[in-house]
All heavy atoms as a GROMACS GRO file, in nm:
protein
  572
    1MET      N    1   8.626   9.763  10.442
    1MET     CA    2   8.677   9.772  10.309
    1MET      C    3   8.810   9.845  10.311
    1MET      O    4   8.904   9.810  10.232
    1MET     CB    5   8.577   9.833  10.220
    1MET     CG    6   8.625   9.843  10.080
    1MET     SD    7   8.523   9.780   9.947
    1MET     CE    8   8.426   9.648  10.006
    2GLU      N    9   8.821   9.952  10.390
    2GLU     CA   10   8.941  10.031  10.391
    2GLU      C   11   9.060   9.947  10.435
    2GLU      O   12   9.167   9.955  10.371
    2GLU     CB   13   8.925  10.150  10.487
    2GLU     CG   14   9.049  10.233  10.497
    2GLU     CD   15   9.035  10.359  10.586
    2GLU    OE1   16   8.921  10.382  10.633
    2GLU    OE2   17   9.135  10.428  10.602
    3ILE      N   18   9.044   9.866  10.536
    3ILE     CA   19   9.155   9.777  10.583
    3ILE      C   20   9.200   9.683  10.472
    3ILE      O   21   9.320   9.663  10.449
    3ILE     CB   22   9.111   9.704  10.709
    3ILE    CG1   23   9.091   9.799  10.826
    3ILE    CG2   24   9.216   9.595  10.746
    3ILE    CD1   25   9.025   9.735  10.945
    4PHE      N   26   9.101   9.626  10.400
    4PHE     CA   27   9.134   9.534  10.290
    4PHE      C   28   9.224   9.606  10.186
    4PHE      O   29   9.329   9.556  10.145
    4PHE     CB   30   9.013   9.480  10.223
    4PHE     CG   31   9.042   9.401  10.098
    4PHE    CD1   32   9.089   9.279  10.098
    4PHE    CD2   33   9.019   9.466   9.976
    4PHE    CE1   34   9.123   9.211   9.980
    4PHE    CE2   35   9.050   9.399   9.858
    4PHE     CZ   36   9.100   9.271   9.860
    5PHE      N   37   9.178   9.723  10.140
    5PHE     CA   38   9.253   9.797  10.033
    5PHE      C   39   9.394   9.837  10.083
    5PHE      O   40   9.490   9.833  10.009
    5PHE     CB   41   9.174   9.914   9.982
    5PHE     CG   42   9.064   9.873   9.884
    5PHE    CD1   43   8.934   9.916   9.910
    5PHE    CD2   44   9.087   9.793   9.780
    5PHE    CE1   45   8.831   9.879   9.828
    5PHE    CE2   46   8.988   9.755   9.692
    5PHE     CZ   47   8.854   9.798   9.718
    6ARG      N   48   9.402   9.884  10.210
    6ARG     CA   49   9.532   9.922  10.259
    6ARG      C   50   9.626   9.801  10.264
    6ARG      O   51   9.740   9.812  10.234
    6ARG     CB   52   9.519   9.991  10.397
    6ARG     CG   53   9.449  10.124  10.387
    6ARG     CD   54   9.456  10.201  10.518
    6ARG     NE   55   9.381  10.327  10.508
    6ARG     CZ   56   9.422  10.437  10.443
    6ARG    NH1   57   9.540  10.438  10.385
    6ARG    NH2   58   9.344  10.542  10.442
    7GLN      N   59   9.576   9.690  10.310
    7GLN     CA   60   9.662   9.568  10.318
    7GLN      C   61   9.701   9.520  10.180
    7GLN      O   62   9.809   9.473  10.155
    7GLN     CB   63   9.588   9.457  10.395
    7GLN     CG   64   9.574   9.483  10.544
    7GLN     CD   65   9.706   9.497  10.609
    7GLN    OE1   66   9.798   9.423  10.589
    7GLN    NE2   67   9.719   9.603  10.692
    8LEU      N   68   9.605   9.526  10.085
    8LEU     CA   69   9.630   9.489   9.946
    8LEU      C   70   9.744   9.577   9.888
    8LEU      O   71   9.838   9.523   9.827
    8LEU     CB   72   9.501   9.506   9.862
    8LEU     CG   73   9.519   9.478   9.711
    8LEU    CD1   74   9.554   9.325   9.690
    8LEU    CD2   75   9.390   9.511   9.638
    9VAL      N   76   9.737   9.704   9.908
    9VAL     CA   77   9.845   9.796   9.856
    9VAL      C   78   9.976   9.761   9.919
    9VAL      O   79  10.081   9.764   9.853
    9VAL     CB   80   9.802   9.943   9.878
    9VAL    CG1   81   9.922  10.033   9.853
    9VAL    CG2   82   9.690   9.978   9.787
   10LEU      N   83   9.978   9.739  10.051
   10LEU     CA   84  10.106   9.701  10.117
   10LEU      C   85  10.164   9.575  10.050
   10LEU      O   86  10.284   9.573  10.028
   10LEU     CB   87  10.082   9.682  10.266
   10LEU     CG   88  10.062   9.805  10.350
   10LEU    CD1   89  10.024   9.764  10.495
   10LEU    CD2   90  10.183   9.894  10.350
   11LYS      N   91  10.079   9.476  10.032
   11LYS     CA   92  10.126   9.350   9.973
   11LYS      C   93  10.178   9.366   9.829
   11LYS      O   94  10.287   9.326   9.792
   11LYS     CB   95  10.015   9.247   9.977
   11LYS     CG   96  10.040   9.119   9.907
   11LYS     CD   97  10.117   9.029   9.988
   11LYS     CE   98  10.122   8.889   9.927
   11LYS     NZ   99  10.243   8.822   9.953
   12LEU      N  100  10.096   9.441   9.754
   12LEU     CA  101  10.144   9.460   9.610
   12LEU      C  102  10.263   9.548   9.603
   12LEU      O  103  10.352   9.526   9.518
   12LEU     CB  104  10.022   9.521   9.532
   12LEU     CG  105   9.906   9.430   9.513
   12LEU    CD1  106   9.788   9.507   9.449
   12LEU    CD2  107   9.941   9.303   9.431
   13ASP      N  108  10.276   9.653   9.686
   13ASP     CA  109  10.392   9.738   9.688
   13ASP      C  110  10.518   9.657   9.726
   13ASP      O  111  10.628   9.680   9.666
   13ASP     CB  112  10.377   9.854   9.788
   13ASP     CG  113  10.292   9.968   9.725
   13ASP    OD1  114  10.271   9.969   9.605
   13ASP    OD2  115  10.252  10.058   9.808
   14ALA      N  116  10.501   9.567   9.814
   14ALA     CA  117  10.620   9.481   9.862
   14ALA      C  118  10.665   9.393   9.748
   14ALA      O  119  10.785   9.364   9.735
   14ALA     CB  120  10.579   9.400   9.985
   15GLU      N  121  10.572   9.351   9.665
   15GLU     CA  122  10.611   9.257   9.554
   15GLU      C  123  10.658   9.333   9.435
   15GLU      O  124  10.755   9.286   9.368
   15GLU     CB  125  10.489   9.171   9.513
   15GLU     CG  126  10.451   9.072   9.617
   15GLU     CD  127  10.338   8.986   9.578
   15GLU    OE1  128  10.299   8.986   9.458
   15GLU    OE2  129  10.285   8.915   9.661
   16ASN      N  130  10.604   9.450   9.403
   16ASN     CA  131  10.643   9.526   9.287
   16ASN      C  132  10.591   9.668   9.301
   16ASN      O  133  10.470   9.690   9.288
   16ASN     CB  134  10.593   9.458   9.160
   16ASN     CG  135  10.628   9.534   9.032
   16ASN    OD1  136  10.690   9.641   9.038
   16ASN    ND2  137  10.593   9.479   8.921
   17ARG      N  138  10.678   9.764   9.323
   17ARG     CA  139  10.634   9.902   9.341
   17ARG      C  140  10.568   9.960   9.221
   17ARG      O  141  10.491  10.061   9.231
   17ARG     CB  142  10.756   9.993   9.377
   17ARG     CG  143  10.830   9.954   9.503
   17ARG     CD  144  10.761   9.981   9.629
   17ARG     NE  145  10.743  10.127   9.650
   17ARG     CZ  146  10.668  10.178   9.743
   17ARG    NH1  147  10.606  10.094   9.829
   17ARG    NH2  148  10.652  10.305   9.760
   18ARG      N  149  10.585   9.900   9.106
   18ARG     CA  150  10.521   9.953   8.982
   18ARG      C  151  10.397   9.875   8.944
   18ARG      O  152  10.351   9.886   8.829
   18ARG     CB  153  10.623   9.952   8.868
   18ARG     CG  154  10.741  10.037   8.897
   18ARG     CD  155  10.845  10.030   8.785
   18ARG     NE  156  10.789  10.028   8.651
   18ARG     CZ  157  10.759  10.132   8.574
   18ARG    NH1  158  10.779  10.253   8.624
   18ARG    NH2  159  10.708  10.117   8.453
   19TRP      N  160  10.330   9.806   9.033
   19TRP     CA  161  10.217   9.726   9.002
   19TRP      C  162  10.104   9.805   8.943
   19TRP      O  163  10.025   9.757   8.862
   19TRP     CB  164  10.170   9.643   9.122
   19TRP     CG  165  10.116   9.735   9.234
   19TRP    CD1  166  10.186   9.779   9.342
   19TRP    CD2  167   9.983   9.775   9.256
   19TRP    NE1  168  10.110   9.855   9.424
   19TRP    CE2  169   9.981   9.851   9.373
   19TRP    CE3  170   9.864   9.758   9.186
   19TRP    CZ2  171   9.864   9.914   9.422
   19TRP    CZ3  172   9.749   9.822   9.232
   19TRP    CH2  173   9.752   9.897   9.351
   20ARG      N  174  10.096   9.933   8.982
   20ARG     CA  175   9.983  10.015   8.933
   20ARG      C  176   9.984  10.039   8.780
   20ARG      O  177   9.883  10.066   8.721
   20ARG     CB  178   9.982  10.150   9.002
   20ARG     CG  179   9.942  10.142   9.150
   20ARG     CD  180   9.963  10.278   9.216
   20ARG     NE  181   9.921  10.276   9.356
   20ARG     CZ  182  10.001  10.237   9.456
   20ARG    NH1  183  10.127  10.201   9.431
   20ARG    NH2  184   9.954  10.239   9.578
   21THR      N  185  10.100  10.025   8.719
   21THR     CA  186  10.113  10.048   8.574
   21THR      C  187  10.060   9.926   8.491
   21THR      O  188  10.036   9.939   8.374
   21THR     CB  189  10.259  10.072   8.534
   21THR    OG1  190  10.340   9.958   8.563
   21THR    CG2  191  10.317  10.194   8.607
   22LYS      N  192  10.043   9.815   8.561
   22LYS     CA  193  10.002   9.691   8.490
   22LYS      C  194   9.876   9.631   8.551
   22LYS      O  195   9.838   9.518   8.507
   22LYS     CB  196  10.116   9.588   8.492
   22LYS     CG  197  10.243   9.634   8.428
   22LYS     CD  198  10.342   9.523   8.424
   22LYS     CE  199  10.416   9.520   8.558
   22LYS     NZ  200  10.523   9.422   8.564
   23THR      N  201   9.809   9.694   8.642
   23THR     CA  202   9.703   9.628   8.717
   23THR      C  203   9.580   9.718   8.720
   23THR      O  204   9.596   9.838   8.737
   23THR     CB  205   9.751   9.601   8.862
   23THR    OG1  206   9.866   9.522   8.858
   23THR    CG2  207   9.642   9.524   8.942
   24ILE      N  208   9.467   9.656   8.706
   24ILE     CA  209   9.337   9.726   8.726
   24ILE      C  210   9.251   9.636   8.817
   24ILE      O  211   9.239   9.516   8.790
   24ILE     CB  212   9.258   9.755   8.598
   24ILE    CG1  213   9.342   9.852   8.511
   24ILE    CG2  214   9.123   9.806   8.624
   24ILE    CD1  215   9.278   9.872   8.377
   25ILE      N  216   9.199   9.689   8.924
   25ILE     CA  217   9.113   9.614   9.015
   25ILE      C  218   8.971   9.627   8.960
   25ILE      O  219   8.923   9.742   8.944
   25ILE     CB  220   9.124   9.669   9.159
   25ILE    CG1  221   9.272   9.671   9.206
   25ILE    CG2  222   9.034   9.592   9.253
   25ILE    CD1  223   9.337   9.539   9.215
   26LEU      N  224   8.906   9.514   8.937
   26LEU     CA  225   8.766   9.515   8.889
   26LEU      C  226   8.670   9.512   9.008
   26LEU      O  227   8.686   9.425   9.096
   26LEU     CB  228   8.738   9.393   8.801
   26LEU     CG  229   8.804   9.392   8.661
   26LEU    CD1  230   8.775   9.255   8.596
   26LEU    CD2  231   8.760   9.507   8.575
   27LEU      N  232   8.574   9.604   9.009
   27LEU     CA  233   8.478   9.603   9.112
   27LEU      C  234   8.337   9.606   9.049
   27LEU      O  235   8.321   9.673   8.943
   27LEU     CB  236   8.490   9.727   9.203
   27LEU     CG  237   8.619   9.748   9.280
   27LEU    CD1  238   8.621   9.880   9.347
   27LEU    CD2  239   8.642   9.636   9.380
   28ASP      N  240   8.246   9.538   9.105
   28ASP     CA  241   8.110   9.546   9.055
   28ASP      C  242   8.050   9.680   9.106
   28ASP      O  243   8.112   9.750   9.180
   28ASP     CB  244   8.022   9.428   9.094
   28ASP     CG  245   8.008   9.407   9.241
   28ASP    OD1  246   8.024   9.505   9.312
   28ASP    OD2  247   7.975   9.296   9.282
   29GLY      N  248   7.930   9.705   9.064
   29GLY     CA  249   7.870   9.835   9.100
   29GLY      C  250   7.798   9.838   9.230
   29GLY      O  251   7.711   9.923   9.254
   30ALA      N  252   7.829   9.744   9.318
   30ALA     CA  253   7.764   9.739   9.452
   30ALA      C  254   7.781   9.874   9.522
   30ALA      O  255   7.882   9.938   9.511
   30ALA     CB  256   7.825   9.627   9.531
   31PRO      N  257   7.679   9.912   9.602
   31PRO     CA  258   7.688  10.038   9.670
   31PRO      C  259   7.808  10.059   9.755
   31PRO      O  260   7.867  10.168   9.763
   31PRO     CB  261   7.558  10.042   9.751
   31PRO     CG  262   7.464   9.956   9.676
   31PRO     CD  263   7.549   9.845   9.616
   32TYR      N  264   7.856   9.953   9.820
   32TYR     CA  265   7.976   9.968   9.906
   32TYR      C  266   8.103   9.982   9.820
   32TYR      O  267   8.204  10.030   9.873
   32TYR     CB  268   7.992   9.852  10.003
   32TYR     CG  269   7.973   9.716   9.944
   32TYR    CD1  270   8.084   9.644   9.892
   32TYR    CD2  271   7.854   9.651   9.943
   32TYR    CE1  272   8.076   9.521   9.838
   32TYR    CE2  273   7.838   9.522   9.890
   32TYR     CZ  274   7.953   9.459   9.836
   32TYR     OH  275   7.941   9.336   9.781
   33HIS      N  276   8.101   9.942   9.696
   33HIS     CA  277   8.217   9.962   9.612
   33HIS      C  278   8.218  10.105   9.548
   33HIS      O  279   8.322  10.158   9.517
   33HIS     CB  280   8.218   9.863   9.492
   33HIS     CG  281   8.252   9.723   9.537
   33HIS    ND1  282   8.212   9.616   9.468
   33HIS    CD2  283   8.331   9.677   9.638
   33HIS    CE1  284   8.261   9.506   9.523
   33HIS    NE2  285   8.328   9.543   9.627
   34THR      N  286   8.100  10.161   9.534
   34THR     CA  287   8.088  10.291   9.465
   34THR      C  288   8.066  10.407   9.563
   34THR      O  289   8.043  10.520   9.517
   34THR     CB  290   7.980  10.287   9.360
   34THR    OG1  291   7.858  10.247   9.418
   34THR    CG2  292   8.011  10.188   9.243
   35SER      N  293   8.066  10.382   9.693
   35SER     CA  294   8.034  10.485   9.788
   35SER      C  295   8.150  10.586   9.787
   35SER      O  296   8.259  10.566   9.742
   35SER     CB  297   8.025  10.424   9.931
   35SER     OG  298   8.151  10.384   9.975
   36LYS      N  299   8.117  10.707   9.832
   36LYS     CA  300   8.213  10.815   9.839
   36LYS      C  301   8.331  10.775   9.925
   36LYS      O  302   8.447  10.801   9.890
   36LYS     CB  303   8.152  10.944   9.888
   36LYS     CG  304   8.251  11.059   9.897
   36LYS     CD  305   8.192  11.190   9.930
   36LYS     CE  306   8.287  11.303   9.946
   36LYS     NZ  307   8.422  11.291   9.919
   37THR      N  308   8.309  10.710  10.034
   37THR     CA  309   8.415  10.666  10.123
   37THR      C  310   8.512  10.570  10.051
   37THR      O  311   8.634  10.589  10.057
   37THR     CB  312   8.355  10.592  10.248
   37THR    OG1  313   8.264  10.680  10.310
   37THR    CG2  314   8.463  10.548  10.344
   38THR      N  315   8.455  10.471   9.981
   38THR     CA  316   8.544  10.379   9.908
   38THR      C  317   8.616  10.448   9.797
   38THR      O  318   8.738  10.428   9.782
   38THR     CB  319   8.458  10.258   9.847
   38THR    OG1  320   8.396  10.196   9.957
   38THR    CG2  321   8.545  10.165   9.774
   39MET      N  322   8.546  10.531   9.724
   39MET     CA  323   8.614  10.608   9.613
   39MET      C  324   8.728  10.694   9.668
   39MET      O  325   8.837  10.706   9.608
   39MET     CB  326   8.517  10.690   9.536
   39MET     CG  327   8.415  10.614   9.459
   39MET     SD  328   8.487  10.528   9.319
   39MET     CE  329   8.466  10.356   9.363
   40ASP      N  330   8.706  10.758   9.787
   40ASP     CA  331   8.810  10.842   9.845
   40ASP      C  332   8.933  10.758   9.879
   40ASP      O  333   9.048  10.801   9.861
   40ASP     CB  334   8.756  10.913   9.967
   40ASP     CG  335   8.658  11.024   9.931
   40ASP    OD1  336   8.654  11.064   9.813
   40ASP    OD2  337   8.591  11.073  10.023
   41ILE      N  338   8.907  10.639   9.937
   41ILE     CA  339   9.021  10.551   9.977
   41ILE      C  340   9.100  10.502   9.856
   41ILE      O  341   9.220  10.508   9.853
   41ILE     CB  342   8.966  10.427  10.054
   41ILE    CG1  343   8.911  10.474  10.189
   41ILE    CG2  344   9.074  10.323  10.072
   41ILE    CD1  345   8.824  10.371  10.255
   42LEU      N  346   9.022  10.464   9.751
   42LEU     CA  347   9.091  10.418   9.627
   42LEU      C  348   9.173  10.531   9.564
   42LEU      O  349   9.282  10.506   9.518
   42LEU     CB  350   8.987  10.373   9.527
   42LEU     CG  351   8.906  10.247   9.567
   42LEU    CD1  352   8.789  10.223   9.475
   42LEU    CD2  353   8.999  10.124   9.576
   43GLU      N  354   9.121  10.652   9.565
   43GLU     CA  355   9.196  10.763   9.515
   43GLU      C  356   9.319  10.796   9.599
   43GLU      O  357   9.431  10.815   9.547
   43GLU     CB  358   9.106  10.888   9.513
   43GLU     CG  359   9.171  11.007   9.443
   43GLU     CD  360   9.078  11.128   9.434
   43GLU    OE1  361   8.955  11.109   9.439
   43GLU    OE2  362   9.134  11.238   9.419
   44GLU      N  363   9.302  10.795   9.731
   44GLU     CA  364   9.413  10.816   9.824
   44GLU      C  365   9.527  10.717   9.800
   44GLU      O  366   9.647  10.750   9.799
   44GLU     CB  367   9.365  10.811   9.967
   44GLU     CG  368   9.476  10.821  10.069
   44GLU     CD  369   9.432  10.783  10.210
   44GLU    OE1  370   9.308  10.795  10.238
   44GLU    OE2  371   9.518  10.740  10.290
   45LEU      N  372   9.491  10.591   9.786
   45LEU     CA  373   9.590  10.486   9.770
   45LEU      C  374   9.637  10.467   9.621
   45LEU      O  375   9.718  10.386   9.591
   45LEU     CB  376   9.535  10.351   9.818
   45LEU     CG  377   9.496  10.352   9.965
   45LEU    CD1  378   9.423  10.216  10.000
   45LEU    CD2  379   9.621  10.362  10.052
   46ARG      N  380   9.574  10.549   9.534
   46ARG     CA  381   9.613  10.543   9.389
   46ARG      C  382   9.594  10.405   9.335
   46ARG      O  383   9.675  10.352   9.261
   46ARG     CB  384   9.754  10.594   9.365
   46ARG     CG  385   9.775  10.740   9.413
   46ARG     CD  386   9.915  10.792   9.388
   46ARG     NE  387  10.014  10.703   9.336
   46ARG     CZ  388  10.109  10.646   9.415
   46ARG    NH1  389  10.112  10.669   9.546
   46ARG    NH2  390  10.195  10.568   9.361
   47ILE      N  391   9.479  10.343   9.364
   47ILE     CA  392   9.450  10.214   9.314
   47ILE      C  393   9.368  10.231   9.190
   47ILE      O  394   9.260  10.286   9.186
   47ILE     CB  395   9.361  10.132   9.415
   47ILE    CG1  396   9.441  10.110   9.547
   47ILE    CG2  397   9.319   9.999   9.359
   47ILE    CD1  398   9.358  10.042   9.657
   48PRO      N  399   9.422  10.175   9.076
   48PRO     CA  400   9.347  10.183   8.952
   48PRO      C  401   9.231  10.086   8.956
   48PRO      O  402   9.249   9.964   8.978
   48PRO     CB  403   9.452  10.146   8.846
   48PRO     CG  404   9.565  10.074   8.917
   48PRO     CD  405   9.550  10.115   9.061
   49VAL      N  406   9.112  10.139   8.931
   49VAL     CA  407   8.990  10.053   8.942
   49VAL      C  408   8.906  10.069   8.812
   49VAL      O  409   8.910  10.173   8.748
   49VAL     CB  410   8.902  10.077   9.064
   49VAL    CG1  411   8.975  10.045   9.190
   49VAL    CG2  412   8.846  10.220   9.061
   50MET      N  413   8.828   9.966   8.789
   50MET     CA  414   8.724   9.973   8.682
   50MET      C  415   8.595   9.924   8.750
   50MET      O  416   8.593   9.813   8.806
   50MET     CB  417   8.761   9.887   8.567
   50MET     CG  418   8.654   9.886   8.456
   50MET     SD  419   8.692   9.777   8.319
   50MET     CE  420   8.837   9.857   8.251
   51ILE      N  421   8.495  10.010   8.743
   51ILE     CA  422   8.366   9.967   8.800
   51ILE      C  423   8.286   9.910   8.687
   51ILE      O  424   8.259   9.975   8.586
   51ILE     CB  425   8.294  10.093   8.858
   51ILE    CG1  426   8.379  10.165   8.960
   51ILE    CG2  427   8.157  10.047   8.917
   51ILE    CD1  428   8.406  10.094   9.088
   52LEU      N  429   8.245   9.784   8.700
   52LEU     CA  430   8.168   9.717   8.597
   52LEU      C  431   8.023   9.762   8.598
   52LEU      O  432   7.971   9.794   8.707
   52LEU     CB  433   8.173   9.568   8.621
   52LEU     CG  434   8.314   9.501   8.614
   52LEU    CD1  435   8.304   9.357   8.646
   52LEU    CD2  436   8.373   9.531   8.480
   53GLY      N  437   7.958   9.760   8.488
   53GLY     CA  438   7.821   9.794   8.476
   53GLY      C  439   7.734   9.683   8.529
   53GLY      O  440   7.782   9.574   8.558
   54PRO      N  441   7.602   9.706   8.538
   54PRO     CA  442   7.512   9.605   8.587
   54PRO      C  443   7.516   9.481   8.495
   54PRO      O  444   7.522   9.495   8.376
   54PRO     CB  445   7.374   9.673   8.581
   54PRO     CG  446   7.400   9.813   8.558
   54PRO     CD  447   7.538   9.830   8.505
   55HIS      N  448   7.514   9.366   8.552
   55HIS     CA  449   7.504   9.238   8.482
   55HIS      C  450   7.624   9.222   8.383
   55HIS      O  451   7.600   9.172   8.271
   55HIS     CB  452   7.372   9.225   8.411
   55HIS     CG  453   7.252   9.253   8.504
   55HIS    ND1  454   7.218   9.169   8.608
   55HIS    CD2  455   7.167   9.357   8.508
   55HIS    CE1  456   7.119   9.221   8.672
   55HIS    NE2  457   7.084   9.333   8.614
   56SER      N  458   7.740   9.260   8.425
   56SER     CA  459   7.857   9.248   8.335
   56SER      C  460   7.935   9.120   8.361
   56SER      O  461   8.055   9.119   8.381
   56SER     CB  462   7.953   9.367   8.358
   56SER     OG  463   7.883   9.486   8.328
   57TYR      N  464   7.864   9.009   8.355
   57TYR     CA  465   7.923   8.882   8.391
   57TYR      C  466   8.038   8.840   8.289
   57TYR      O  467   8.132   8.775   8.329
   57TYR     CB  468   7.821   8.771   8.399
   57TYR     CG  469   7.707   8.805   8.493
   57TYR    CD1  470   7.578   8.826   8.450
   57TYR    CD2  471   7.734   8.819   8.628
   57TYR    CE1  472   7.480   8.862   8.542
   57TYR    CE2  473   7.640   8.852   8.721
   57TYR     CZ  474   7.511   8.875   8.677
   57TYR     OH  475   7.413   8.909   8.761
   58ASP      N  476   8.026   8.881   8.169
   58ASP     CA  477   8.128   8.850   8.071
   58ASP      C  478   8.261   8.919   8.105
   58ASP      O  479   8.364   8.867   8.068
   58ASP     CB  480   8.083   8.887   7.928
   58ASP     CG  481   7.970   8.801   7.879
   58ASP    OD1  482   7.947   8.692   7.939
   58ASP    OD2  483   7.896   8.843   7.785
   59ALA      N  484   8.251   9.034   8.162
   59ALA     CA  485   8.373   9.108   8.196
   59ALA      C  486   8.436   9.060   8.328
   59ALA      O  487   8.551   9.093   8.358
   59ALA     CB  488   8.342   9.254   8.214
   60ALA      N  489   8.368   8.976   8.401
   60ALA     CA  490   8.414   8.923   8.531
   60ALA      C  491   8.396   8.774   8.535
   60ALA      O  492   8.301   8.726   8.595
   60ALA     CB  493   8.350   8.992   8.645
   61PRO      N  494   8.478   8.693   8.466
   61PRO     CA  495   8.465   8.546   8.460
   61PRO      C  496   8.458   8.480   8.592
   61PRO      O  497   8.401   8.368   8.606
   61PRO     CB  498   8.583   8.497   8.384
   61PRO     CG  499   8.641   8.621   8.315
   61PRO     CD  500   8.599   8.738   8.393
   62VAL      N  501   8.512   8.545   8.699
   62VAL     CA  502   8.502   8.483   8.836
   62VAL      C  503   8.356   8.462   8.876
   62VAL      O  504   8.324   8.378   8.955
   62VAL     CB  505   8.583   8.568   8.935
   62VAL    CG1  506   8.512   8.695   8.967
   62VAL    CG2  507   8.607   8.483   9.060
   63GLU      N  508   8.268   8.542   8.819
   63GLU     CA  509   8.131   8.528   8.856
   63GLU      C  510   8.074   8.388   8.818
   63GLU      O  511   7.981   8.337   8.878
   63GLU     CB  512   8.042   8.634   8.783
   63GLU     CG  513   8.073   8.776   8.830
   63GLU     CD  514   8.034   8.799   8.978
   63GLU    OE1  515   7.954   8.723   9.038
   63GLU    OE2  516   8.088   8.899   9.034
   64LEU      N  517   8.130   8.326   8.714
   64LEU     CA  518   8.089   8.193   8.673
   64LEU      C  519   8.129   8.097   8.785
   64LEU      O  520   8.054   8.000   8.812
   64LEU     CB  521   8.156   8.150   8.542
   64LEU     CG  522   8.115   8.240   8.419
   64LEU    CD1  523   8.205   8.198   8.299
   64LEU    CD2  524   7.969   8.222   8.387
   65PHE      N  525   8.240   8.115   8.846
   65PHE     CA  526   8.283   8.032   8.958
   65PHE      C  527   8.185   8.044   9.074
   65PHE      O  528   8.139   7.955   9.134
   65PHE     CB  529   8.425   8.064   9.000
   65PHE     CG  530   8.466   8.000   9.133
   65PHE    CD1  531   8.502   7.865   9.135
   65PHE    CD2  532   8.468   8.073   9.250
   65PHE    CE1  533   8.536   7.806   9.252
   65PHE    CE2  534   8.502   8.017   9.369
   65PHE     CZ  535   8.537   7.877   9.373
   66PHE      N  536   8.158   8.176   9.111
   66PHE     CA  537   8.071   8.197   9.223
   66PHE      C  538   7.932   8.141   9.197
   66PHE      O  539   7.862   8.110   9.291
   66PHE     CB  540   8.069   8.346   9.257
   66PHE     CG  541   8.198   8.396   9.319
   66PHE    CD1  542   8.256   8.515   9.267
   66PHE    CD2  543   8.255   8.327   9.425
   66PHE    CE1  544   8.373   8.560   9.329
   66PHE    CE2  545   8.376   8.378   9.477
   66PHE     CZ  546   8.434   8.493   9.426
   67ALA      N  547   7.888   8.142   9.072
   67ALA     CA  548   7.755   8.089   9.039
   67ALA      C  549   7.744   7.941   9.077
   67ALA      O  550   7.638   7.890   9.101
   67ALA     CB  551   7.725   8.107   8.891
   68CYS      N  552   7.857   7.871   9.078
   68CYS     CA  553   7.862   7.725   9.104
   68CYS      C  554   7.875   7.699   9.254
   68CYS      O  555   7.854   7.581   9.295
   68CYS     CB  556   7.972   7.659   9.027
   68CYS     SG  557   7.953   7.665   8.853
   69VAL      N  558   7.911   7.793   9.332
   69VAL     CA  559   7.934   7.772   9.473
   69VAL      C  560   7.799   7.781   9.546
   69VAL      O  561   7.721   7.872   9.531
   69VAL     CB  562   8.030   7.878   9.532
   69VAL    CG1  563   8.043   7.866   9.679
   69VAL    CG2  564   8.164   7.874   9.466
   70ASP      N  565   7.774   7.677   9.627
   70ASP     CA  566   7.649   7.677   9.699
   70ASP      C  567   7.667   7.709   9.841
   70ASP      O  568   7.750   7.678   9.916
   70ASP     CB  569   7.585   7.534   9.692
   70ASP     CG  570   7.454   7.532   9.617
   70ASP    OD1  571   7.393   7.642   9.607
   70ASP    OD2  572   7.423   7.426   9.567
   0.00000   0.00000   0.00000
């Protein structure tokens, strides 16, 4: 997960250094998203995140897409 977030920040920084002022990364409440290690990485990289509550499908419309994928 650390590699993903570091690469994401590099890509977003290259496109627009001010992306953090207009972007929030949505994460579900999965244990690997809310672990201390992940939270420390997100804080270090200054990634603005919102952790969704359980069963927050309305807040994450992409879940409707994943529901159709077999």
